[in-house]
N, C-alpha and C positions, 0 to 999 in steps of 0.2 A: 690550152682550154679547148674543150670539145663541145660541139652543139648536139651531141647525141644524148638522149635521155633514155635511161633504162627503166622500164616499167616492170614491176614484178609480174611474173606469169604463173606463179604457183600459189596464189591465195586460195584459202579453202572456203567453200561455200556449201551450205546445206540447202538442197533443192527439194521442195515438197511438190508432189504431183499426184494427179488422179489418173487412173487407167480406165478405159472404156468398159462399161458394164455390159454383160451379155455377148461379148466378142472374144475371139481367140486372141491371146496375148501375142503381139508381134514384137520381137526383140532383135535388134541388129547389133549386138555387142561384138566388138573386135578386140584384138589384142591391145590396140591404142586406147580403148576405153577402160582404163585401169582405176575405176572408182568403185566405192562400195555402194551397194543398193540393198534396201530392205523393203519388202512388199508385204502388206497385210491387207487381205481382201482386195479392194480396188484402190487402195491408197499406197503411195510409195515414197520413200525418202532416199535421196542420193547425196553422198558426200564427195564433192568434186573439187579438184584443184583446176583453177582457171584464172584468166587475166581480168575477169569482170563478171558481174551478174548476168549479163546477156550471153556471154560466152558459156557460163556454167549451165544456163537454161538450154542453150543450143546443144550442148553435149548430151544432155538427158534426152532432148527431143530427137536426136540422131539415133539413140539406142531404142527409145520407145516413141516412134513417130505418131502414134494415135493418142499419146497422153496429153493432158492438160496441166500446164505449170500453174501451181497455186501461188507459191512465193519462193524467193531466193534470198537467203540471209548469209551474211559473212559469219565465219566461225571465229 
């Protein structure tokens, strides 16, 4: 018997966010940020694999630091 609990780390989340209006878009995407992003005007959607809602939102905030997270929903 083991006391180790394995939590899933690859659950899918859809993150809706707003980008700042009237500013230059700052994007810090690296090779480790392997999620899909769709941007229309000042609104964005990201499909992220993460261990939870907060982790998914933080991954988007790391790529778009000036963004405002609207909602995070499981897929």
